[in-house]
N, CA, C and O atoms as a GROMACS GRO file, in nm:
protein
  468
    1TYR      N    1  -1.725  -9.304   3.486
    1TYR     CA    2  -1.673  -9.274   3.619
    1TYR      C    3  -1.644  -9.126   3.635
    1TYR      O    4  -1.551  -9.086   3.706
    2HIS      N    5  -1.724  -9.046   3.569
    2HIS     CA    6  -1.723  -8.900   3.580
    2HIS      C    7  -1.596  -8.834   3.526
    2HIS      O    8  -1.566  -8.720   3.562
    3ASN      N    9  -1.521  -8.905   3.441
    3ASN     CA   10  -1.406  -8.843   3.375
    3ASN      C   11  -1.455  -8.775   3.248
    3ASN      O   12  -1.545  -8.824   3.180
    4ASN      N   13  -1.395  -8.664   3.217
    4ASN     CA   14  -1.425  -8.596   3.092
    4ASN      C   15  -1.311  -8.621   2.996
    4ASN      O   16  -1.199  -8.577   3.021
    5PRO      N   17  -1.339  -8.692   2.884
    5PRO     CA   18  -1.232  -8.716   2.786
    5PRO      C   19  -1.172  -8.584   2.736
    5PRO      O   20  -1.241  -8.483   2.723
    6VAL      N   21  -1.043  -8.588   2.709
    6VAL     CA   22  -0.969  -8.470   2.665
    6VAL      C   23  -0.899  -8.502   2.534
    6VAL      O   24  -0.838  -8.608   2.521
    7ILE      N   25  -0.908  -8.413   2.437
    7ILE     CA   26  -0.838  -8.431   2.310
    7ILE      C   27  -0.730  -8.325   2.301
    7ILE      O   28  -0.756  -8.205   2.314
    8THR      N   29  -0.607  -8.371   2.278
    8THR     CA   30  -0.493  -8.281   2.262
    8THR      C   31  -0.426  -8.311   2.128
    8THR      O   32  -0.472  -8.398   2.054
    9LYS      N   33  -0.320  -8.240   2.098
    9LYS     CA   34  -0.247  -8.267   1.974
    9LYS      C   35  -0.184  -8.407   1.975
    9LYS      O   36  -0.149  -8.460   1.870
   10ASP      N   37  -0.170  -8.466   2.094
   10ASP     CA   38  -0.112  -8.600   2.107
   10ASP      C   39  -0.217  -8.710   2.101
   10ASP      O   40  -0.183  -8.829   2.102
   11GLY      N   41  -0.345  -8.674   2.094
   11GLY     CA   42  -0.450  -8.775   2.087
   11GLY      C   43  -0.556  -8.757   2.193
   11GLY      O   44  -0.565  -8.654   2.258
   12LYS      N   45  -0.637  -8.862   2.208
   12LYS     CA   46  -0.747  -8.860   2.304
   12LYS      C   47  -0.704  -8.925   2.435
   12LYS      O   48  -0.639  -9.029   2.437
   13PHE      N   49  -0.740  -8.860   2.544
   13PHE     CA   50  -0.709  -8.911   2.678
   13PHE      C   51  -0.839  -8.925   2.756
   13PHE      O   52  -0.935  -8.852   2.732
   14ASP      N   53  -0.842  -9.020   2.849
   14ASP     CA   54  -0.963  -9.044   2.927
   14ASP      C   55  -0.989  -8.935   3.031
   14ASP      O   56  -1.102  -8.922   3.079
   15SER      N   57  -0.887  -8.858   3.066
   15SER     CA   58  -0.904  -8.752   3.166
   15SER      C   59  -0.798  -8.644   3.147
   15SER      O   60  -0.698  -8.665   3.078
   16GLN      N   61  -0.821  -8.529   3.210
   16GLN     CA   62  -0.722  -8.422   3.205
   16GLN      C   63  -0.595  -8.465   3.280
   16GLN      O   64  -0.484  -8.431   3.240
   17PHE      N   65  -0.613  -8.539   3.389
   17PHE     CA   66  -0.498  -8.588   3.465
   17PHE      C   67  -0.408  -8.675   3.376
   17PHE      O   68  -0.286  -8.661   3.378
   18GLU      N   69  -0.471  -8.765   3.299
   18GLU     CA   70  -0.394  -8.853   3.211
   18GLU      C   71  -0.320  -8.771   3.104
   18GLU      O   72  -0.203  -8.797   3.075
   19ALA      N   73  -0.387  -8.672   3.047
   19ALA     CA   74  -0.324  -8.586   2.945
   19ALA      C   75  -0.206  -8.509   3.004
   19ALA      O   76  -0.100  -8.498   2.942
   20ASP      N   77  -0.225  -8.455   3.125
   20ASP     CA   78  -0.118  -8.380   3.191
   20ASP      C   79   0.000  -8.470   3.224
   20ASP      O   80   0.116  -8.430   3.210
   21TYR      N   81  -0.028  -8.592   3.269
   21TYR     CA   82   0.080  -8.686   3.304
   21TYR      C   83   0.159  -8.724   3.179
   21TYR      O   84   0.281  -8.738   3.185
   22TRP      N   85   0.090  -8.741   3.067
   22TRP     CA   86   0.158  -8.769   2.941
   22TRP      C   87   0.258  -8.659   2.907
   22TRP      O   88   0.370  -8.686   2.865
   23GLN      N   89   0.216  -8.534   2.926
   23GLN     CA   90   0.305  -8.421   2.897
   23GLN      C   91   0.429  -8.425   2.988
   23GLN      O   92   0.540  -8.398   2.942
   24ARG      N   93   0.410  -8.459   3.116
   24ARG     CA   94   0.523  -8.470   3.209
   24ARG      C   95   0.618  -8.581   3.165
   24ARG      O   96   0.740  -8.564   3.170
   25LEU      N   97   0.561  -8.694   3.121
   25LEU     CA   98   0.646  -8.805   3.077
   25LEU      C   99   0.723  -8.768   2.950
   25LEU      O  100   0.839  -8.807   2.936
   26LYS      N  101   0.661  -8.694   2.860
   26LYS     CA  102   0.730  -8.651   2.739
   26LYS      C  103   0.849  -8.561   2.773
   26LYS      O  104   0.953  -8.569   2.708
   27ILE      N  105   0.836  -8.476   2.874
   27ILE     CA  106   0.946  -8.390   2.918
   27ILE      C  107   1.059  -8.476   2.974
   27ILE      O  108   1.176  -8.453   2.944
   28LEU      N  109   1.023  -8.576   3.056
   28LEU     CA  110   1.126  -8.666   3.112
   28LEU      C  111   1.198  -8.744   3.002
   28LEU      O  112   1.318  -8.767   3.011
   29GLU      N  113   1.124  -8.783   2.898
   29GLU     CA  114   1.188  -8.854   2.787
   29GLU      C  115   1.282  -8.760   2.711
   29GLU      O  116   1.391  -8.800   2.671
   30ALA      N  117   1.240  -8.636   2.691
   30ALA     CA  118   1.325  -8.538   2.621
   30ALA      C  119   1.453  -8.511   2.698
   30ALA      O  120   1.558  -8.487   2.639
   31LYS      N  121   1.445  -8.515   2.832
   31LYS     CA  122   1.563  -8.494   2.916
   31LYS      C  123   1.651  -8.618   2.923
   31LYS      O  124   1.764  -8.612   2.973
   32GLY      N  125   1.601  -8.732   2.875
   32GLY     CA  126   1.677  -8.856   2.879
   32GLY      C  127   1.662  -8.934   3.008
   32GLY      O  128   1.734  -9.031   3.031
   33GLU      N  129   1.568  -8.892   3.093
   33GLU     CA  130   1.547  -8.962   3.220
   33GLU      C  131   1.468  -9.092   3.203
   33GLU      O  132   1.483  -9.184   3.283
   34ILE      N  133   1.385  -9.099   3.099
   34ILE     CA  134   1.315  -9.221   3.063
   34ILE      C  135   1.330  -9.239   2.912
   34ILE      O  136   1.370  -9.146   2.842
   35LYS      N  137   1.298  -9.360   2.863
   35LYS     CA  138   1.305  -9.382   2.718
   35LYS      C  139   1.196  -9.480   2.676
   35LYS      O  140   1.132  -9.545   2.760
   36ASN      N  141   1.176  -9.490   2.544
   36ASN     CA  142   1.076  -9.579   2.485
   36ASN      C  143   0.936  -9.556   2.540
   36ASN      O  144   0.864  -9.651   2.572
   37LEU      N  145   0.899  -9.431   2.552
   37LEU     CA  146   0.767  -9.394   2.605
   37LEU      C  147   0.657  -9.433   2.505
   37LEU      O  148   0.666  -9.402   2.386
   38GLN      N  149   0.554  -9.501   2.556
   38GLN     CA  150   0.441  -9.544   2.474
   38GLN      C  151   0.311  -9.522   2.550
   38GLN      O  152   0.308  -9.518   2.673
   39ARG      N  153   0.202  -9.508   2.473
   39ARG     CA  154   0.068  -9.497   2.531
   39ARG      C  155  -0.017  -9.615   2.489
   39ARG      O  156   0.004  -9.674   2.382
   40GLN      N  157  -0.113  -9.650   2.573
   40GLN     CA  158  -0.215  -9.749   2.541
   40GLN      C  159  -0.155  -9.880   2.488
   40GLN      O  160  -0.190  -9.926   2.379
   41VAL      N  161  -0.066  -9.937   2.566
   41VAL     CA  162  -0.001 -10.062   2.529
   41VAL      C  163  -0.084 -10.179   2.581
   41VAL      O  164  -0.121 -10.183   2.698
   42GLU      N  165  -0.114 -10.273   2.491
   42GLU     CA  166  -0.200 -10.385   2.528
   42GLU      C  167  -0.117 -10.508   2.566
   42GLU      O  168  -0.020 -10.544   2.499
   43PHE      N  169  -0.158 -10.571   2.676
   43PHE     CA  170  -0.096 -10.694   2.724
   43PHE      C  171  -0.201 -10.804   2.724
   43PHE      O  172  -0.313 -10.782   2.771
   44VAL      N  173  -0.167 -10.921   2.671
   44VAL     CA  174  -0.258 -11.035   2.672
   44VAL      C  175  -0.244 -11.105   2.806
   44VAL      O  176  -0.135 -11.146   2.846
   45LEU      N  177  -0.356 -11.119   2.875
   45LEU     CA  178  -0.358 -11.187   3.005
   45LEU      C  179  -0.401 -11.332   2.991
   45LEU      O  180  -0.343 -11.422   3.052
   46ILE      N  181  -0.503 -11.354   2.910
   46ILE     CA  182  -0.549 -11.489   2.877
   46ILE      C  183  -0.566 -11.490   2.725
   46ILE      O  184  -0.644 -11.411   2.672
   47PRO      N  185  -0.497 -11.579   2.654
   47PRO     CA  186  -0.504 -11.577   2.508
   47PRO      C  187  -0.640 -11.621   2.455
   47PRO      O  188  -0.721 -11.679   2.527
   48ARG      N  189  -0.663 -11.591   2.327
   48ARG     CA  190  -0.782 -11.638   2.257
   48ARG      C  191  -0.788 -11.790   2.270
   48ARG      O  192  -0.686 -11.857   2.265
   49GLN      N  193  -0.908 -11.841   2.288
   49GLN     CA  194  -0.922 -11.985   2.311
   49GLN      C  195  -1.001 -12.052   2.199
   49GLN      O  196  -1.099 -11.998   2.148
   50TYR      N  197  -0.955 -12.171   2.163
   50TYR     CA  198  -1.017 -12.251   2.058
   50TYR      C  199  -1.052 -12.388   2.115
   50TYR      O  200  -1.001 -12.429   2.219
   51GLU      N  201  -1.139 -12.458   2.044
   51GLU     CA  202  -1.178 -12.593   2.082
   51GLU      C  203  -1.164 -12.682   1.958
   51GLU      O  204  -1.200 -12.643   1.847
   52ALA      N  205  -1.111 -12.800   1.978
   52ALA     CA  206  -1.100 -12.896   1.868
   52ALA      C  207  -1.238 -12.956   1.842
   52ALA      O  208  -1.302 -13.010   1.932
   53VAL      N  209  -1.283 -12.946   1.716
   53VAL     CA  210  -1.415 -12.996   1.678
   53VAL      C  211  -1.400 -13.084   1.554
   53VAL      O  212  -1.326 -13.051   1.461
   54GLU      N  213  -1.469 -13.196   1.554
   54GLU     CA  214  -1.467 -13.283   1.438
   54GLU      C  215  -1.573 -13.240   1.339
   54GLU      O  216  -1.689 -13.218   1.376
   55VAL      N  217  -1.533 -13.228   1.212
   55VAL     CA  218  -1.623 -13.189   1.105
   55VAL      C  219  -1.630 -13.303   1.004
   55VAL      O  220  -1.527 -13.355   0.960
   56GLN      N  221  -1.750 -13.341   0.968
   56GLN     CA  222  -1.768 -13.450   0.871
   56GLN      C  223  -1.766 -13.392   0.730
   56GLN      O  224  -1.852 -13.313   0.692
   57LEU      N  225  -1.666 -13.434   0.653
   57LEU     CA  226  -1.657 -13.396   0.512
   57LEU      C  227  -1.719 -13.509   0.429
   57LEU      O  228  -1.765 -13.609   0.485
   58LYS      N  229  -1.722 -13.495   0.298
   58LYS     CA  230  -1.783 -13.597   0.212
   58LYS      C  231  -1.719 -13.734   0.228
   58LYS      O  232  -1.786 -13.836   0.234
   59THR      N  233  -1.585 -13.733   0.235
   59THR     CA  234  -1.514 -13.862   0.238
   59THR      C  235  -1.444 -13.894   0.369
   59THR      O  236  -1.401 -14.007   0.391
   60LYS      N  237  -1.433 -13.795   0.455
   60LYS     CA  238  -1.361 -13.820   0.581
   60LYS      C  239  -1.404 -13.722   0.690
   60LYS      O  240  -1.476 -13.626   0.665
   61THR      N  241  -1.359 -13.751   0.810
   61THR     CA  242  -1.382 -13.662   0.924
   61THR      C  243  -1.252 -13.586   0.949
   61THR      O  244  -1.144 -13.644   0.950
   62LYS      N  245  -1.266 -13.456   0.970
   62LYS     CA  246  -1.148 -13.371   0.992
   62LYS      C  247  -1.165 -13.296   1.124
   62LYS      O  248  -1.274 -13.251   1.157
   63THR      N  249  -1.056 -13.283   1.198
   63THR     CA  250  -1.058 -13.207   1.322
   63THR      C  251  -1.009 -13.066   1.292
   63THR      O  252  -0.902 -13.045   1.235
   64VAL      N  253  -1.090 -12.968   1.333
   64VAL     CA  254  -1.055 -12.827   1.312
   64VAL      C  255  -1.064 -12.752   1.444
   64VAL      O  256  -1.130 -12.796   1.538
   65SER      N  257  -0.996 -12.638   1.450
   65SER     CA  258  -1.004 -12.553   1.569
   65SER      C  259  -1.118 -12.454   1.549
   65SER      O  260  -1.125 -12.384   1.449
   66GLN      N  261  -1.206 -12.451   1.645
   66GLN     CA  262  -1.320 -12.359   1.640
   66GLN      C  263  -1.304 -12.255   1.751
   66GLN      O  264  -1.279 -12.290   1.866
   67PHE      N  265  -1.318 -12.129   1.714
   67PHE     CA  266  -1.304 -12.020   1.810
   67PHE      C  267  -1.407 -12.034   1.922
   67PHE      O  268  -1.524 -12.066   1.896
   68ARG      N  269  -1.364 -12.011   2.048
   68ARG     CA  270  -1.454 -12.019   2.163
   68ARG      C  271  -1.458 -11.890   2.246
   68ARG      O  272  -1.566 -11.843   2.282
   69GLU      N  273  -1.343 -11.832   2.275
   69GLU     CA  274  -1.338 -11.716   2.364
   69GLU      C  275  -1.241 -11.610   2.314
   69GLU      O  276  -1.132 -11.643   2.265
   70HIS      N  277  -1.279 -11.484   2.326
   70HIS     CA  278  -1.189 -11.373   2.295
   70HIS      C  279  -1.079 -11.366   2.401
   70HIS      O  280  -1.098 -11.416   2.512
   71PRO      N  281  -0.965 -11.307   2.369
   71PRO     CA  282  -0.860 -11.294   2.471
   71PRO      C  283  -0.901 -11.193   2.577
   71PRO      O  284  -0.983 -11.104   2.553
   72CYS      N  285  -0.842 -11.208   2.694
   72CYS     CA  286  -0.859 -11.110   2.801
   72CYS      C  287  -0.732 -11.026   2.800
   72CYS      O  288  -0.621 -11.079   2.812
   73THR      N  289  -0.747 -10.893   2.785
   73THR     CA  290  -0.631 -10.806   2.775
   73THR      C  291  -0.637 -10.693   2.876
   73THR      O  292  -0.744 -10.658   2.927
   74TYR      N  293  -0.522 -10.636   2.903
   74TYR     CA  294  -0.510 -10.516   2.984
   74TYR      C  295  -0.440 -10.411   2.899
   74TYR      O  296  -0.338 -10.439   2.837
   75ARG      N  297  -0.496 -10.290   2.896
   75ARG     CA  298  -0.436 -10.181   2.820
   75ARG      C  299  -0.379 -10.080   2.919
   75ARG      O  300  -0.452 -10.013   2.992
   76ALA      N  301  -0.245 -10.071   2.920
   76ALA     CA  302  -0.176  -9.978   3.009
   76ALA      C  303  -0.184  -9.836   2.955
   76ALA      O  304  -0.172  -9.816   2.834
   77ASP      N  305  -0.203  -9.740   3.041
   77ASP     CA  306  -0.204  -9.600   2.997
   77ASP      C  307  -0.067  -9.561   2.942
   77ASP      O  308  -0.058  -9.502   2.834
   78PHE      N  309   0.038  -9.593   3.016
   78PHE     CA  310   0.174  -9.554   2.976
   78PHE      C  311   0.272  -9.667   3.005
   78PHE      O  312   0.260  -9.737   3.106
   79VAL      N  313   0.370  -9.682   2.916
   79VAL     CA  314   0.479  -9.777   2.935
   79VAL      C  315   0.607  -9.706   2.894
   79VAL      O  316   0.611  -9.638   2.792
   80TYR      N  317   0.712  -9.721   2.977
   80TYR     CA  318   0.842  -9.663   2.944
   80TYR      C  319   0.951  -9.738   3.018
   80TYR      O  320   0.924  -9.822   3.103
   81GLU      N  321   1.074  -9.706   2.984
   81GLU     CA  322   1.188  -9.766   3.052
   81GLU      C  323   1.258  -9.659   3.135
   81GLU      O  324   1.278  -9.546   3.090
   82GLN      N  325   1.295  -9.698   3.257
   82GLN     CA  326   1.369  -9.607   3.346
   82GLN      C  327   1.471  -9.690   3.422
   82GLN      O  328   1.437  -9.789   3.486
   83ASP      N  329   1.596  -9.648   3.414
   83ASP     CA  330   1.705  -9.719   3.480
   83ASP      C  331   1.708  -9.867   3.442
   83ASP      O  332   1.735  -9.953   3.526
   84GLY      N  333   1.681  -9.896   3.315
   84GLY     CA  334   1.687 -10.033   3.265
   84GLY      C  335   1.568 -10.119   3.301
   84GLY      O  336   1.568 -10.239   3.272
   85LYS      N  337   1.466 -10.061   3.362
   85LYS     CA  338   1.347 -10.138   3.400
   85LYS      C  339   1.225 -10.087   3.326
   85LYS      O  340   1.212  -9.968   3.299
   86ARG      N  341   1.137 -10.178   3.293
   86ARG     CA  342   1.011 -10.143   3.227
   86ARG      C  343   0.911 -10.097   3.333
   86ARG      O  344   0.891 -10.165   3.434
   87VAL      N  345   0.850  -9.981   3.310
   87VAL     CA  346   0.753  -9.925   3.403
   87VAL      C  347   0.616  -9.919   3.334
   87VAL      O  348   0.604  -9.869   3.223
   88ILE      N  349   0.515  -9.970   3.403
   88ILE     CA  350   0.378  -9.969   3.354
   88ILE      C  351   0.298  -9.878   3.446
   88ILE      O  352   0.297  -9.899   3.568
   89VAL      N  353   0.230  -9.778   3.389
   89VAL     CA  354   0.158  -9.679   3.470
   89VAL      C  355   0.011  -9.677   3.430
   89VAL      O  356  -0.023  -9.677   3.312
   90ASP      N  357  -0.076  -9.674   3.532
   90ASP     CA  358  -0.219  -9.658   3.508
   90ASP      C  359  -0.268  -9.540   3.590
   90ASP      O  360  -0.235  -9.527   3.708
   91THR      N  361  -0.348  -9.454   3.527
   91THR     CA  362  -0.396  -9.333   3.594
   91THR      C  363  -0.542  -9.346   3.635
   91THR      O  364  -0.620  -9.252   3.621
   92LYS      N  365  -0.579  -9.461   3.686
   92LYS     CA  366  -0.718  -9.485   3.726
   92LYS      C  367  -0.759  -9.392   3.840
   92LYS      O  368  -0.688  -9.376   3.939
   93GLY      N  369  -0.876  -9.330   3.823
   93GLY     CA  370  -0.934  -9.252   3.932
   93GLY      C  371  -1.018  -9.343   4.021
   93GLY      O  372  -1.026  -9.322   4.142
   94PHE      N  373  -1.079  -9.443   3.958
   94PHE     CA  374  -1.164  -9.538   4.029
   94PHE      C  375  -1.123  -9.678   3.987
   94PHE      O  376  -1.115  -9.708   3.868
   95LYS      N  377  -1.096  -9.763   4.084
   95LYS     CA  378  -1.051  -9.900   4.055
   95LYS      C  379  -1.172  -9.993   4.049
   95LYS      O  380  -1.228 -10.031   4.152
   96THR      N  381  -1.210 -10.029   3.926
   96THR     CA  382  -1.323 -10.119   3.907
   96THR      C  383  -1.282 -10.262   3.944
   96THR      O  384  -1.164 -10.293   3.947
   97PRO      N  385  -1.380 -10.348   3.972
   97PRO     CA  386  -1.347 -10.489   3.999
   97PRO      C  387  -1.272 -10.553   3.882
   97PRO      O  388  -1.181 -10.633   3.904
   98ASP      N  389  -1.310 -10.520   3.758
   98ASP     CA  390  -1.239 -10.574   3.641
   98ASP      C  391  -1.092 -10.531   3.642
   98ASP      O  392  -1.004 -10.613   3.617
   99TYR      N  393  -1.067 -10.404   3.671
   99TYR     CA  394  -0.930 -10.355   3.674
   99TYR      C  395  -0.849 -10.428   3.782
   99TYR      O  396  -0.734 -10.467   3.757
  100ILE      N  397  -0.906 -10.448   3.898
  100ILE     CA  398  -0.835 -10.514   4.008
  100ILE      C  399  -0.794 -10.656   3.967
  100ILE      O  400  -0.683 -10.700   3.996
  101ILE      N  401  -0.885 -10.728   3.901
  101ILE     CA  402  -0.851 -10.864   3.855
  101ILE      C  403  -0.740 -10.857   3.750
  101ILE      O  404  -0.646 -10.937   3.754
  102LYS      N  405  -0.749 -10.762   3.656
  102LYS     CA  406  -0.647 -10.750   3.553
  102LYS      C  407  -0.512 -10.709   3.613
  102LYS      O  408  -0.407 -10.755   3.566
  103ARG      N  409  -0.514 -10.624   3.715
  103ARG     CA  410  -0.389 -10.587   3.783
  103ARG      C  411  -0.323 -10.711   3.843
  103ARG      O  412  -0.202 -10.728   3.833
  104LYS      N  413  -0.404 -10.796   3.905
  104LYS     CA  414  -0.351 -10.920   3.964
  104LYS      C  415  -0.300 -11.015   3.857
  104LYS      O  416  -0.198 -11.081   3.876
  105LEU      N  417  -0.371 -11.023   3.745
  105LEU     CA  418  -0.327 -11.109   3.635
  105LEU      C  419  -0.197 -11.058   3.573
  105LEU      O  420  -0.113 -11.138   3.533
  106MET      N  421  -0.180 -10.926   3.564
  106MET     CA  422  -0.054 -10.871   3.512
  106MET      C  423   0.064 -10.919   3.597
  106MET      O  424   0.169 -10.956   3.544
  107LEU      N  425   0.047 -10.919   3.728
  107LEU     CA  426   0.153 -10.964   3.817
  107LEU      C  427   0.174 -11.115   3.803
  107LEU      O  428   0.288 -11.162   3.797
  108TRP      N  429   0.065 -11.191   3.797
  108TRP     CA  430   0.074 -11.336   3.789
  108TRP      C  431   0.129 -11.383   3.655
  108TRP      O  432   0.220 -11.466   3.651
  109VAL      N  433   0.076 -11.330   3.545
  109VAL     CA  434   0.112 -11.379   3.411
  109VAL      C  435   0.244 -11.320   3.362
  109VAL      O  436   0.329 -11.392   3.310
  110HIS      N  437   0.262 -11.188   3.380
  110HIS     CA  438   0.379 -11.119   3.324
  110HIS      C  439   0.484 -11.080   3.428
  110HIS      O  440   0.593 -11.036   3.392
  111GLY      N  441   0.450 -11.096   3.557
  111GLY     CA  442   0.544 -11.055   3.662
  111GLY      C  443   0.560 -10.904   3.669
  111GLY      O  444   0.664 -10.855   3.712
  112ILE      N  445   0.457 -10.830   3.626
  112ILE     CA  446   0.462 -10.684   3.621
  112ILE      C  447   0.369 -10.624   3.724
  112ILE      O  448   0.250 -10.653   3.725
  113LYS      N  449   0.425 -10.540   3.809
  113LYS     CA  450   0.344 -10.466   3.906
  113LYS      C  451   0.313 -10.330   3.844
  113LYS      O  452   0.403 -10.256   3.804
  114ILE      N  453   0.184 -10.298   3.836
  114ILE     CA  454   0.140 -10.173   3.775
  114ILE      C  455   0.157 -10.059   3.876
  114ILE      O  456   0.116 -10.069   3.991
  115GLN      N  457   0.216  -9.951   3.829
  115GLN     CA  458   0.228  -9.830   3.912
  115GLN      C  459   0.098  -9.752   3.895
  115GLN      O  460   0.063  -9.713   3.783
  116GLU      N  461   0.027  -9.731   4.004
  116GLU     CA  462  -0.104  -9.663   3.999
  116GLU      C  463  -0.092  -9.521   4.049
  116GLU      O  464  -0.029  -9.493   4.151
  117LEU      N  465  -0.154  -9.430   3.974
  117LEU     CA  466  -0.154  -9.288   4.012
  117LEU      C  467  -0.294  -9.244   4.044
  117LEU      O  468  -0.315  -9.128   4.079
   0.00000   0.00000   0.00000
């Protein structure tokens, strides 16, 4: 989506805007205005799925769980606490259809509204 990845002493960022915003958040955390600042926090929206399958052994039949689907996750750019509330921030420049569905699932599954910049 025409973003140029940026590498700083704090790690790799998807864009210069994201790297700059991280620096602003670090200043706010140092001032005590926010706390528990984190990057790239993953939230499970739909867990890994298994299916019960019967397996024939030599002397008996056994039911086992067989993997079927990987989990669906959302990775937040930034997570922090402000005024006792958890804040989730995404610095998307372009909102893909996948992101829009995940944003809706975050609200539905976790009750979290993502702050978009």
